[in-house]
C-alpha positions in Angstrom: 12.9 -84.6 41.8 12.0 -85.9 45.0 14.7 -88.6 46.0 12.0 -90.4 48.8 9.5 -91.1 46.4 12.4 -92.6 43.6 13.4 -94.4 46.9 9.9 -96.0 48.1 9.0 -97.0 44.4 12.0 -98.5 43.4 12.1 -100.5 46.3 8.6 -101.6 46.4 8.6 -102.9 42.6 12.0 -104.7 43.8 10.0 -106.1 46.7 7.2 -107.0 44.5 9.0 -109.8 42.4 12.0 -111.0 44.6 10.9 -114.0 47.3 12.0 -117.1 47.4 11.6 -118.6 43.5 13.2 -116.2 42.9 16.6 -115.9 44.5 16.4 -120.2 44.3 17.6 -120.0 41.0 15.5 -122.6 39.7 13.2 -120.1 38.1 15.9 -118.3 35.5 17.2 -121.5 34.6 13.9 -122.9 33.8 12.8 -119.9 31.6 16.0 -119.0 30.0 18.6 -122.4 31.1 18.0 -123.9 27.4 19.4 -120.9 25.1 22.8 -120.8 26.8 25.1 -117.9 27.5 22.2 -116.1 24.8 19.9 -116.4 27.8 21.2 -113.0 29.4 19.5 -111.1 26.3 16.0 -112.4 27.2 16.5 -111.5 30.8 17.8 -108.0 29.9 15.0 -107.6 28.6 12.7 -109.0 30.5 13.5 -107.3 33.1 13.6 -103.8 30.9 9.7 -104.5 30.3 9.3 -104.9 34.1 10.8 -101.3 34.6 8.8 -99.5 32.2 5.8 -101.4 32.8 5.6 -100.5 36.6 6.1 -96.8 35.3 3.2 -97.3 33.2 1.0 -98.7 35.6 2.0 -96.4 38.4 1.1 -93.1 36.4 -2.1 -94.6 34.7 -3.2 -95.8 38.4 -2.3 -92.6 40.0 -4.4 -90.9 36.9 -7.1 -92.9 37.1 -7.0 -92.9 41.3 -7.8 -96.4 40.7 -7.9 -98.6 43.9 -7.1 -102.1 42.4 -6.3 -104.1 39.6 -10.1 -104.6 38.6 -10.4 -101.1 38.0 -7.6 -100.8 35.6 -8.7 -103.1 33.4 -12.4 -102.2 33.7 -13.1 -98.3 34.8 -16.2 -99.4 34.5 -16.3 -102.3 36.2 -17.6 -104.9 34.2 -18.7 -107.7 36.0 -17.0 -110.3 33.9 -14.0 -108.4 33.8 -13.9 -108.0 37.8 -14.4 -111.3 38.9 -12.0 -112.4 35.8 -9.4 -110.3 37.4 -10.4 -111.2 41.2 -10.4 -114.8 40.2 -6.8 -114.8 38.1 -5.6 -112.4 41.4 -6.5 -115.7 43.8 -5.2 -118.3 41.6 -1.6 -116.2 41.4 -2.0 -116.2 45.0 -3.0 -119.9 45.5 0.3 -121.2 43.4 2.6 -118.7 45.3 1.3 -121.2 48.2 1.9 -124.0 46.0 5.1 -123.4 45.4 6.4 -122.1 48.4 5.4 -125.5 50.0 7.2 -127.0 47.1 10.3 -125.5 47.9 10.5 -126.3 52.1 10.4 -129.9 50.9 13.0 -129.2 48.6 15.4 -127.0 51.0 14.5 -130.6 53.4 15.6 -133.0 50.6 18.7 -131.0 50.6 19.1 -131.9 54.9 18.4 -135.6 54.1 14.9 -135.1 54.6 12.0 -136.8 52.9 10.1 -134.2 50.9 6.5 -134.8 52.3 7.9 -133.7 55.4 8.9 -130.3 54.9 6.1 -129.9 52.7 4.0 -130.7 55.9 5.9 -128.6 57.3 5.2 -125.6 55.7 1.5 -126.5 54.9 1.0 -127.1 59.3 2.6 -123.9 60.4 1.2 -121.8 57.8 -2.5 -122.8 58.4 -1.6 -122.7 62.0 -0.5 -119.1 61.6 -3.8 -118.2 59.7 -6.2 -119.9 61.9 -4.5 -117.7 64.9 -5.0 -114.3 62.8 -1.5 -113.1 63.3 -1.1 -111.5 59.5 2.2 -109.3 61.4 4.7 -112.1 60.5 4.4 -112.0 56.9 6.0 -108.2 57.6 8.3 -110.1 60.3 9.9 -112.2 57.9 9.8 -109.6 54.9 12.8 -107.9 56.3 14.5 -111.3 55.4 14.3 -110.3 52.0 16.4 -107.7 51.3 19.0 -109.6 53.6 18.6 -112.6 51.1 18.7 -110.6 48.1 22.4 -109.3 49.4 23.2 -112.8 50.4 22.7 -114.1 46.8 24.3 -112.1 44.5 27.3 -112.4 46.8 27.2 -116.4 46.9 26.0 -115.9 43.1 29.7 -113.8 42.6 32.1 -115.5 44.7 30.4 -119.2 42.9 32.1 -118.2 39.7 35.5 -117.9 41.8 35.7 -121.7 42.1 36.2 -124.6 40.4 34.3 -126.0 37.9 33.6 -128.9 39.9 33.3 -127.3 42.7 29.2 -128.1 42.8 29.1 -132.1 41.9 25.9 -133.8 39.8 23.4 -135.2 42.4 22.8 -139.2 42.4 19.6 -139.0 39.6 19.9 -134.9 39.2 18.9 -134.1 36.1 19.0 -130.4 34.5 15.4 -130.0 32.5 14.2 -126.4 31.3 10.9 -125.8 30.3 9.0 -127.2 27.3 6.3 -124.4 27.5 8.6 -122.1 25.8 9.5 -122.7 22.5 11.8 -119.6 21.3 13.8 -116.5 23.5 11.7 -114.4 22.5 8.5 -116.0 24.5 10.4 -117.0 27.1 11.5 -113.1 27.9 7.5 -112.2 27.3 6.3 -114.9 29.4 8.9 -114.2 32.5 7.9 -110.5 32.3 3.9 -111.4 32.1 4.3 -113.5 35.1 6.3 -111.4 37.4 5.1 -108.3 36.4 1.2 -109.5 36.8 1.1 -110.1 40.3 2.6 -106.6 41.2 0.5 -104.5 39.4 -2.1 -104.8 42.4 1.0 -103.7 44.8 1.8 -101.3 42.4 -1.5 -99.9 42.3 -1.4 -99.4 46.0 1.7 -97.6 45.9 0.7 -95.0 43.2 -1.6 -93.6 45.9 -0.5 -90.4 47.7 2.7 -90.3 46.0 4.1 -87.1 43.9 4.1 -88.1 40.0 7.1 -87.1 38.8 9.4 -89.4 41.2 7.1 -92.5 40.4 8.6 -93.4 36.6 11.8 -92.8 37.9 11.4 -94.9 40.9 10.0 -97.9 38.3 13.2 -98.0 36.5 15.3 -98.0 39.0 14.1 -101.0 40.1 15.9 -102.1 37.1 19.3 -102.3 38.6 18.3 -104.4 41.6 16.5 -107.0 39.6 18.6 -107.3 36.5 21.9 -107.5 38.7 20.0 -110.2 40.5 19.0 -112.1 37.6 21.8 -112.5 35.8 24.9 -112.9 38.7 22.1 -116.0 39.2 22.1 -117.1 35.8 25.7 -116.5 35.2 26.5 -118.7 38.9 24.4 -121.7 37.0 25.4 -121.9 34.0 29.3 -121.8 35.3 28.1 -124.6 37.6 25.4 -126.4 35.6 25.2 -129.3 38.1 23.2 -126.6 40.0 20.8 -126.5 37.7 19.8 -130.2 38.7 18.9 -129.4 42.2 15.6 -128.2 43.1 17.3 -125.2 44.7 20.5 -124.4 42.9 21.4 -121.1 45.0 21.5 -123.6 47.6 24.2 -126.2 45.3 26.4 -123.0 45.1 25.8 -121.7 48.6 27.3 -125.1 49.9 29.9 -125.4 47.5 30.9 -121.7 48.8 31.4 -123.3 52.3 29.4 -124.2 55.7 29.0 -120.6 56.7 26.9 -119.3 53.2 25.7 -122.8 53.3 23.6 -122.3 57.0 22.9 -118.6 56.3 21.2 -118.8 53.0 19.4 -121.7 54.3 18.0 -119.6 56.6 17.4 -117.0 55.2 15.4 -119.0 52.2 13.4 -120.1 54.9 12.3 -116.6 56.3 11.9 -115.3 52.6 9.5 -118.7 51.7 7.6 -118.3 54.8 6.8 -114.7 54.2 5.7 -115.4 50.6 3.6 -118.1 52.0 1.9 -116.6 54.8 1.4 -113.0 52.4 -0.7 -115.8 50.0 -2.4 -117.5 52.5 -3.9 -114.0 53.9 -4.5 -112.6 50.5 -6.9 -115.7 50.0 -8.3 -115.6 53.4 -9.2 -111.7 52.8 -10.8 -112.6 50.1 -13.1 -115.8 50.8 -14.1 -113.6 53.6 -14.7 -110.9 51.2 -17.2 -113.0 49.0 -18.9 -113.7 52.7 -17.3 -116.4 54.4 -16.9 -115.1 57.1 -17.9 -117.6 59.6 -14.6 -118.4 61.1 -15.6 -122.1 61.3 -15.7 -122.6 57.6 -13.2 -120.2 57.2 -11.0 -122.8 58.5 -12.7 -126.1 57.0 -11.6 -123.8 53.8 -8.4 -123.0 54.8 -7.6 -126.7 55.6 -9.2 -128.0 52.7 -6.9 -126.0 50.6 -3.5 -126.5 52.2 -4.7 -130.1 52.0 -4.5 -130.0 48.1 -1.9 -127.7 48.2 0.1 -130.5 50.1 -1.0 -133.2 47.6 0.0 -130.9 44.5 3.6 -129.8 46.6 4.6 -133.2 45.9 4.7 -133.5 42.9 8.0 -131.2 42.9 9.4 -128.1 43.0 11.7 -128.5 40.0 8.6 -129.2 38.4 6.3 -126.9 39.6 8.5 -124.4 38.4 8.5 -125.4 34.6 4.8 -125.7 34.4 3.2 -123.5 37.0 4.9 -120.5 36.0 4.6 -120.4 32.0 1.0 -121.2 32.5 0.6 -118.2 34.9 2.4 -115.8 32.6 0.7 -116.9 29.5 -2.6 -115.6 30.8 -1.5 -112.9 32.7 -1.1 -111.3 29.0 -4.3 -110.9 28.1 -4.8 -108.5 31.6 -1.5 -106.6 31.1 -2.4 -106.1 27.3 -5.8 -104.5 28.3 -3.9 -102.3 31.0 -1.3 -100.8 28.7 -4.2 -100.5 26.1 -6.0 -98.1 28.3 -3.1 -96.3 29.3 -1.9 -95.6 25.9 -5.2 -94.7 25.0 -5.2 -92.2 27.8 -2.3 -90.2 27.3 -2.8 -90.4 23.9 -6.0 -88.5 24.9 -3.7 -85.9 27.5 -1.5 -85.0 25.0 -4.2 -84.3 22.8 -6.0 -82.4 24.9 -2.7 -80.1 25.8 -2.1 -79.6 21.9 -5.5 -78.4 21.7 -5.7 -75.8 24.7 -2.3 -74.5 23.5 
């Protein structure tokens, strides 16, 4: 067994999911907070589905030598399927961009700034970076994500040792969960689909040149860190439910742990936000260039227009957007993922049949 392959695949699978939205605590609360402590079960199911799904996609991509998600959905390159997947991928990237703008606003609010100031700061910085063509910054900030992950697990565990009154209810705060998830089974499925569908293109790229035997094991190994992070966050918020009334429950928990934890998490959270934001905007710009928008002035105008729209939408608030946008994307993602898994199962059955015939 190739340990390097297992590590690379596991790290890639984890990096696909972990971002500022995931570690904020609001995402896991919106999906599972309504079910109380029973929410641990659908979280475990969703994370297990992610690891299993990653193993399937990696195997399928390797066997078909696919180079994109569009090929997995439609190997024959049907134009409707192809452009449908491309459109969905861009919507997904743009949704991440908007939500990261909202997350910056929420982070600013926790330090007494108006919401619009943080949103504007994110949009201006991200647009400026895009204009200058500094694509490497996403990777620079990306190094903060694994550190943020460890810090969040540490804060979550430590916060559970504090008294129940360690996190006060914010003035005018409300604990809300998404109304679009009527049953825990649906919550688990939609949570898996939302987190996984955006990971497929990255997993397809990761399958190139890797050894087949180590890939499924690496994908399954990703279940451990993802499960630990999601469960620790959920348990910490359940112990301190007042934190769920905040846009960023993680920051409320860190504040309860002390100023060192608070400022360290705020810094790392901001890095995670910009890592996701830069990556999302870079992907959108790349697609626009591929579609023929290569004129720099037109590309700049399109980027500014998209950032202006993102600014307006992000003012709705991080918590409300998480509770609506993420479930909608998860429901939409069911279709392409179902097609991919059905095609992978059909290919696996054909290969097994061929082996039996040879014997």
